[in-house]
N, C-alpha and C positions, 0 to 999 in steps of 0.2 A: 618285351623284349628282358633278355636276360645276357645277352653279349655281346662284344663288339671285337671286331679286328681292326687293329690302326698300325701304321707305319710311319714315324718320322720323317720329316723332309731331310733328304742327303746333302752333304756339304756342295753338291752341284744343282741344287735345287734351283737357283736362279737362270738355269739354261733350260729351263722346261720351254713350255708351250706356252704363248699367250696371244692374244687378241688385244688385248687393252696395254694402254701406254700411262701407266702409273708409276711407271719408275721400278727400279730394282729392289727386289724384296732383299730383306735384312735377316739374314740365317739366325743368326743369334734370335733376332725379335721373334722369327717363323717358329723356330724351337719353344721358345717360351711360351707363346700363342697355344702351340700344340699341345705341350704340358697342359696349360689350363683347360685346354678342351677334352682332354681324357681325364681329368680330374673332374670335370662336369658330368662326364657319361657315369664316373661311378657316383657320381653324387644321385644319379638317377638310378642307382641300382644294376650296374653292367659290369660283370668281369668281363676285363680287359685281355684278347690278346695283341700284345707289344712283338710288331715282327721290327726286324731289323733295318736300318736304312738299304737303300736299293741305290748303289753308283750307277748302275748299270741302265738305270731310268729316271732321269730327273722331274718326273712327273710323278712317280711313285708314291706319294704321300696321299695322292687321290685315288684311294684303294677303292671307293663306290664304283668308279668304273669299270672293277674287273671281274664284278659279279653281283648277281639278282639274287637275293634271297629270301625265299618266303616260308612261310609255317611250313608247306608241302615241300620244299626242295630246292636243291641252289642250281641256277644255271650260269657256267663262265661265261663271260662275255667273248668277242672279238674287238677290241678298241679300233676305231677308225683311222688312228692315226698311228703310220708307220712304226715312228719312232716309239710308240707303246704297247707295241705287239706281244711282248715277251711278258708284260704285267698281268696279265689274267692266267697263261701259264704258272707263274710263279704263287699263284695265290692257289692253287689245286691243294698243294701239301696241306696249308694250314686250315682249307674248309672240308678235305677227307677228315679229320680230326672230330667236325659235327653231321657232317651229310655224308651218308655210305654212300650214294648214287649221287652222281651231280652229270647235269645235263651240258649244252654247251652251243653256243651259235657255230655255224661251218662256214665256209667261205663260199660264194661271194658274198655273204652278210656280214656285215658290220653292225657292231651294237656299244654305246658306251652308257655303262650303268647311272650317268647324269643325266641322261634321256628318260629315266623310267621311273614313275609316280607312282607308287601304290596307295589306293585310298580304299581300303578295306579288302572286299574280294573283286576288285577292280583294277586295271592297272590300265595308267596312261603311259603309250610309249611315243615319243618326240622322234620325228623323221627330220634329223637334221644335217650338219655337214659331217659329223660322225656315225651319227646310225642311218644305213640305210634301209629303202621301203623291203630288201630282204629280210635284213635282219629284224626289223620290226616284225616282219612276215613267221620267220622263224619263233621270236620268242613269244606271239602271241599263240603259236599252236603250242607250243610246251605247255604254257599257263590256262590254256583250254585243257590241255589232258589231266589235271589236275584238279579241273573245278573253277578255275578263275575265266573273267571274261577280260578283254582287253580293247582299247580303242586308240586311232593314232591320231597322232596330234602333229601337222606339220610346221613347222619354225624356220624352214629353211628362206623365207622370204620376211622374217622378222628381225630388224638391226638390233645389235648389242644383246645378245644371249649367245653363249654357247650351247648350252643344253636345253633342254626342255624345264631341268628343275633351277634353270638360272633363274625362271620368270615364273614358277608356280611351285607351292607345297601343298600338302594336306593336314593341317596343322590338328585337324578333329575331324572323325566319322561323319559324312556329309557335308564337309566344307574344304575349299579351295581359296587360297588366298593365292592371286594373281595379279601380275602388271596390265596395265592398260592394253597391251596388245594383246594379249590373251584371256584377259576378261569376260569377253563376250563369244567367245567359243564354241563351238555349237556342242562340242564335245564335253563343256562342263555345266549344261543345261539342267540338269537333275542335282545340281550341287548347288548350296550356299557361296557366293564368291564374296570375300573381302578385297577389294581392292586396295593395289598398292598405290602409295604416291608417287608419281614421276620421278620426283629428285630421291628416293628413296628405295629405286627398282633392287638394288642388291639384296634387300633384307627380305624379300619374298623367298629366297632359300633358307628358311627356318625349317630345323625337325621337332617334329613329337617324338620323345623318348621318354615310355610310360608316360608318367602324371606331369611332366614339364615339358616347357617350349624351349630349345636352344634357340636362341636371336641373337644376329649379329648387331654389335653395339653401332651407335651414331646413327640411330634412324628415329628420332623422337615421336615422331607423328604415328608411324605406324606401331610404335613399341605401345604408345599410349591406347590405340584402338583395342590392340590384344588386352593390354591389361585392363580395360575397360569392358570387355565380354568374358573375362575372369581367368584368363590363360595366366598359368604361373613359371614367368619368364626366367632364363638363366640367361644373362647377357654377356655374349665372348667377343672378344678383340681378334678381328681375323682378317688384319688389314694387309697383312704380308701374304695370304693366300689370295685375298682379291688382285692382288698383282699379276697374280698366274693365272687368272680365269677360275680360281675353287672358291667355294663356299663353306658353310657347313657340313652340308650332306655330305660333300665330296671325300670328307676327311676320314670317314668310318664305314665297316660294314656292319651292319645292327640285325639281333635277330634275337 
């Protein structure tokens, strides 16, 4: 990876969507945590495209939901929440600086980037409250056309997670980290699975950036497991984004 696109929280960040009851986020703390996150991406060798805050969309700091970026092209999503419908289109301009052709998900499909986990040349696509079966089908077809494979993981019956990547990540080739409810899923049978302690489920949303693994602070058991396996961790505070259903992967588009 060489680049990332990020957008800091706007002043109305606390007016965004959330399914959890962890209190109202503190904007100044969120901005500080976002700045530290951007510093971490730069430490990992990425050049950042820093977009301006977007007051039209309180959830717009979660740029991951707007696009799927691969080594073979970019795909604009079609977010499933009506209040986020303009966010993907707003990403078209920044992406065109790097990708001459951009595919996109069309109605009636819906797709949030947080439901898509890249694992080498294979993609896991979550069907959720935000990503419907048609959106998953369209994405799988677009990926297949450029040589990728994809499989669907239906998470609609799993409580406590908004997106597929709320519950899984791919920290290394052939390896998946997964919460209990997903660890035994047939879709992951060809991967080694690192289980996440129930009390530390939020930490499943970690991201590999080149040779480092960005990891949410406050989850000592999973942190110790990763360190024991030789992962080079960058620990980051993301408490204010957790209050709004967001995690480490949500805050950037990396490519």
